[in-house]
C-alpha positions as CSV (number, residue, x, y, z in Angstrom):
1,M,47.2,49.9,8.8
2,H,51.0,49.9,8.8
3,P,53.9,47.6,7.8
4,R,55.4,44.8,9.9
5,I,58.8,43.2,9.0
6,D,59.4,39.5,9.5
7,Y,63.1,39.5,10.4
8,N,63.3,35.8,9.8
9,K,62.8,36.6,6.1
10,C,64.4,40.1,5.8
11,V,67.8,40.2,4.0
12,G,68.5,43.9,4.7
13,S,68.1,45.1,1.1
14,L,66.7,48.4,2.5
15,E,64.5,48.7,-0.6
16,C,61.5,49.5,1.7
17,Y,63.5,52.2,3.4
18,D,64.5,53.7,0.0
19,I,61.0,53.7,-1.5
20,C,58.8,54.8,1.3
21,P,57.4,58.3,0.4
22,V,56.7,59.3,4.1
23,D,59.8,57.9,5.8
24,V,58.1,55.2,7.9
25,F,61.3,53.3,8.1
26,D,64.7,53.9,9.7
27,A,67.9,52.0,8.9
28,E,69.3,50.2,12.0
29,E,72.9,49.0,12.3
30,I,73.2,45.3,13.1
31,E,76.2,43.0,13.1
32,E,75.5,41.8,9.5
33,G,75.1,45.4,8.2
34,K,71.8,47.3,8.2
35,R,68.2,46.5,8.3
36,A,65.0,48.5,8.1
37,V,62.8,49.1,11.2
38,V,59.3,50.5,11.3
39,A,60.0,53.7,13.2
40,R,57.0,55.8,12.5
41,P,54.0,53.5,11.8
42,E,51.5,56.3,12.4
43,D,52.9,58.1,9.3
44,C,52.1,55.2,7.0
45,V,49.8,56.2,4.1
46,E,49.1,52.5,3.2
47,C,50.5,52.8,-0.3
48,E,52.1,49.3,0.1
49,L,55.1,50.2,-2.0
50,C,57.3,48.6,0.7
51,V,55.4,45.4,0.4
52,Q,55.8,45.4,-3.4
53,V,59.5,46.0,-3.5
54,C,60.6,43.6,-0.7
55,P,62.6,40.8,-2.5
56,T,61.7,38.2,0.2
57,D,58.1,39.1,1.0
58,A,59.2,40.0,4.6
59,I,56.7,42.9,4.9
60,K,53.0,42.6,5.5
61,M,50.5,45.3,6.3
62,I,48.8,44.9,9.7
63,E,45.9,46.6,11.4
64,D,46.7,49.4,13.8
């Protein structure tokens, strides 16, 4: 399993990027600022910390 971000809900807090212990996410520049992207899904250890800290419930775990 690995995280998927719903960009319709994402507000770009980057809390997922900051908390991930294995650096699954990268911060991507967009017009509004930055947003997290799932750059290395294969590195995910399924701790779900990113899901827990997301302020808008924009992250869900999906099957590989």
